[in-house]
Every structure is written in C-alpha cells, then in structure tokens.
TIZA-499217 format. One record per residue: x, y, z of N, C-alpha, C in turn. Coordinates in steps of 0.05 Angstrom, whole numbers, padded with zeros to 5 digits, always signed. Layout:
<recs>
XYZXYZXYZ;...
</recs>
This chain:
<recs>
-00298-00929-00187-00278-00948-00194-00257-00958-00193;-00242-00936-00186-00222-00939-00185-00213-00971-00157;-00216-00963-00140-00227-00992-00121-00219-01016-00137;-00254-01012-00156-00249-01042-00162-00222-01056-00187;-00205-01034-00198-00192-01031-00211-00207-01033-00236;-00221-01015-00247-00240-01010-00267-00229-00996-00273;-00229-00985-00309-00218-00966-00320-00243-00959-00337;-00241-00937-00341-00260-00915-00342-00245-00892-00357;-00249-00895-00398-00228-00877-00412-00252-00864-00427;-00246-00829-00429-00264-00821-00440-00258-00813-00475;-00269-00821-00486-00263-00820-00520-00259-00792-00529;-00254-00768-00530-00274-00757-00546-00255-00755-00579;-00273-00759-00591-00266-00755-00634-00268-00729-00648;-00248-00722-00655-00257-00694-00673-00266-00699-00701;-00265-00686-00707-00277-00689-00747-00277-00720-00755;-00292-00738-00765-00288-00773-00768-00303-00770-00796;-00303-00797-00803-00317-00802-00836-00347-00819-00813;-00371-00809-00817-00395-00821-00804-00412-00810-00816;-00432-00807-00820-00461-00814-00822-00472-00794-00812;-00463-00781-00781-00477-00770-00771-00488-00735-00787;-00473-00726-00811-00490-00702-00832-00517-00715-00821;-00519-00727-00822-00550-00729-00840-00572-00742-00824;-00551-00744-00794-00578-00736-00767-00577-00706-00760;-00563-00688-00774-00566-00661-00779-00585-00637-00780;-00601-00635-00764-00632-00625-00770-00619-00592-00769;-00602-00578-00761-00605-00546-00763-00580-00556-00791;-00594-00533-00810-00575-00535-00839-00543-00526-00820;-00537-00496-00807-00522-00480-00793-00507-00512-00795;-00518-00521-00775-00482-00535-00771-00475-00559-00790;-00499-00578-00797-00501-00593-00825-00473-00575-00848;-00473-00550-00846-00451-00540-00860-00434-00529-00853;-00428-00532-00833-00412-00532-00807-00383-00546-00807;-00401-00578-00802-00394-00597-00809-00381-00610-00825;-00394-00590-00857-00373-00618-00876-00358-00598-00896;-00362-00564-00885-00344-00553-00891-00313-00552-00872;-00316-00566-00847-00280-00570-00833-00275-00598-00838;-00294-00631-00852-00285-00646-00867-00271-00636-00887;-00281-00612-00899-00265-00606-00928-00236-00597-00914;-00242-00576-00902-00223-00567-00895-00190-00572-00880;-00207-00601-00862-00172-00604-00858-00177-00648-00867;-00201-00652-00865-00191-00675-00870-00214-00686-00851;-00223-00714-00849-00227-00726-00824-00222-00764-00829;-00219-00769-00782-00200-00783-00781-00227-00806-00796;-00224-00835-00800-00229-00863-00803-00240-00864-00777;-00262-00887-00783-00276-00892-00752-00244-00913-00743;-00234-00923-00761-00216-00957-00752-00200-00941-00742;-00182-00913-00743-00174-00904-00735-00175-00895-00714;-00208-00883-00701-00205-00886-00666-00212-00912-00664;-00219-00927-00673-00219-00955-00659-00198-00966-00643;-00168-00970-00678-00144-00973-00656-00125-00957-00632;-00136-00925-00641-00132-00918-00610-00140-00921-00577;-00174-00931-00587-00182-00946-00562-00171-00971-00559;-00155-00981-00579-00147-01011-00566-00125-01005-00561;-00116-00988-00564-00086-00983-00564-00087-00986-00523;-00104-00964-00523-00107-00955-00491-00119-00979-00475;-00132-00998-00482-00147-01012-00475-00121-01031-00466;-00111-01040-00475-00096-01057-00481-00056-01053-00468;-00069-01024-00452-00053-01013-00438-00040-01033-00410;-00026-01042-00403-00025-01053-00372-00053-01055-00354;-00049-01060-00323-00080-01069-00321-00080-01043-00307;-00049-01043-00295-00047-01016-00284-00041-00988-00295;-00049-00980-00300-00040-00960-00333-00058-00952-00345;-00080-00918-00336-00100-00918-00349-00095-00888-00362;-00106-00887-00388-00105-00872-00410-00126-00850-00403;-00140-00836-00379-00163-00826-00380-00174-00808-00388;-00165-00797-00409-00166-00792-00434-00173-00790-00455;-00181-00786-00478-00164-00790-00506-00177-00772-00528;-00164-00753-00526-00170-00741-00563-00150-00739-00583;-00187-00749-00608-00163-00759-00621-00184-00737-00649;-00161-00733-00670-00166-00713-00676-00145-00708-00713;-00164-00693-00721-00144-00695-00750-00125-00676-00754;-00099-00684-00766-00083-00680-00742-00072-00636-00755;-00097-00632-00773-00096-00613-00788-00121-00589-00775;-00138-00607-00752-00158-00604-00733-00141-00582-00718;-00153-00555-00712-00148-00533-00700-00160-00531-00673;-00198-00542-00674-00212-00531-00660-00222-00559-00643;
</recs>
C-alpha cells in the first residue's frame, strides 16, 4: 500500500472496558479476563480511540505501524 500513500496501522489493545467477556463461551477464559481486569485495571475504549486518532493525525509522510495499548500495570 506504500506506493499509494495508504497508511495501515495494527492496533493491539490490552485489557479494555468492554462487553467481550459476555461473549466468551469458555469459563476459564472469562475468569482469566475478569481476574486480569481486577488486578491491573482496564483502559477505556475512549483511551484506545484517542491513541488511534493521535496516530492518524500524524503527517501523511509518517506512519506508526503498530500500536500496543495496555493499562500501565499490565505485564502480559
């Protein structure tokens, strides 16, 4: 896409405030998610959106190819 000046950004959010746990069919996964949120907190969807907007607003000749957004206390 580079020859066409199309910027592609990979966004990898960590623990976020969302309803994803309600869609998890695996009880162990749901429990893991819940414990993680309680232990380190979770970031708001708005914080993820602000970070994506920041990357998007970079000059056209600049690209942040990858963004990993996690709570400060998240280690994994």
